[in-house]
C-alpha positions in Angstrom: 29.9 46.9 16.2 31.7 43.9 14.7 32.5 42.6 18.1 28.9 42.6 19.2 27.8 40.9 16.0 30.6 38.2 16.4 29.4 37.6 20.0 25.8 37.2 18.9 26.9 34.8 16.1 28.8 32.8 18.7 25.9 32.5 21.1 23.5 31.6 18.2 25.9 28.9 17.2 25.9 27.5 20.7 22.1 27.5 20.7 22.1 25.5 17.4 24.7 23.1 18.9 22.5 22.7 22.0 19.5 22.0 19.9 21.3 19.3 17.9 22.6 17.6 21.1 19.2 17.7 22.7 17.6 16.1 19.7 19.6 12.9 20.4 17.7 12.4 23.7 14.0 11.4 24.1 11.5 13.9 25.3 10.4 13.1 28.8 8.7 16.4 29.9 11.5 17.5 32.2 13.6 20.6 32.3 15.5 19.6 29.2 12.3 19.9 27.2 12.1 23.5 28.2 15.6 24.1 26.9 14.8 22.1 23.8 11.7 24.2 23.1 13.5 27.4 23.7 16.4 26.4 21.4 13.9 25.3 18.7 12.0 28.7 18.9 15.3 30.6 18.6 16.8 28.6 15.7 13.9 27.4 13.6 13.4 30.8 11.7 16.9 30.3 10.3 17.1 26.5 10.1 13.7 25.9 8.6 14.2 27.7 5.3 17.7 26.1 4.9 16.2 22.7 5.6 13.6 23.2 2.9 16.3 24.2 0.3 18.7 21.3 1.1 18.1 18.0 -0.6 17.0 15.1 1.6 19.9 13.1 2.9 18.1 9.9 4.1 16.7 11.5 7.3 19.9 13.3 8.2 19.3 17.0 8.8 22.4 18.9 7.6 20.9 22.4 8.0 22.5 23.0 11.4 25.9 22.1 10.0 25.5 24.4 7.0 24.2 27.3 9.0 27.1 26.9 11.5 29.6 26.9 8.7 28.1 30.1 7.2 28.0 31.8 10.6 31.7 30.8 11.1 32.6 32.4 7.8 30.7 35.5 8.6 32.2 35.8 12.0 35.7 35.3 10.6 35.1 38.1 8.1 34.2 40.5 10.9 37.7 40.2 12.4 
């Protein structure tokens, strides 16, 4: 069971990372926008509440970083 959960955490972390990287590029209506929308739908239920709790950092969204750190700690505790 721990192996399955660790794998899910790993893939969720990759989706968060993909969302962060895709946010650096402008939206042009191409296939990347489909991936961006998919990644947003998957991650927003977790990142949104964290973003509302974190203080504003001058336009810098640190919620993906915080969530990835927490997921890393959880994943390490499963081993």
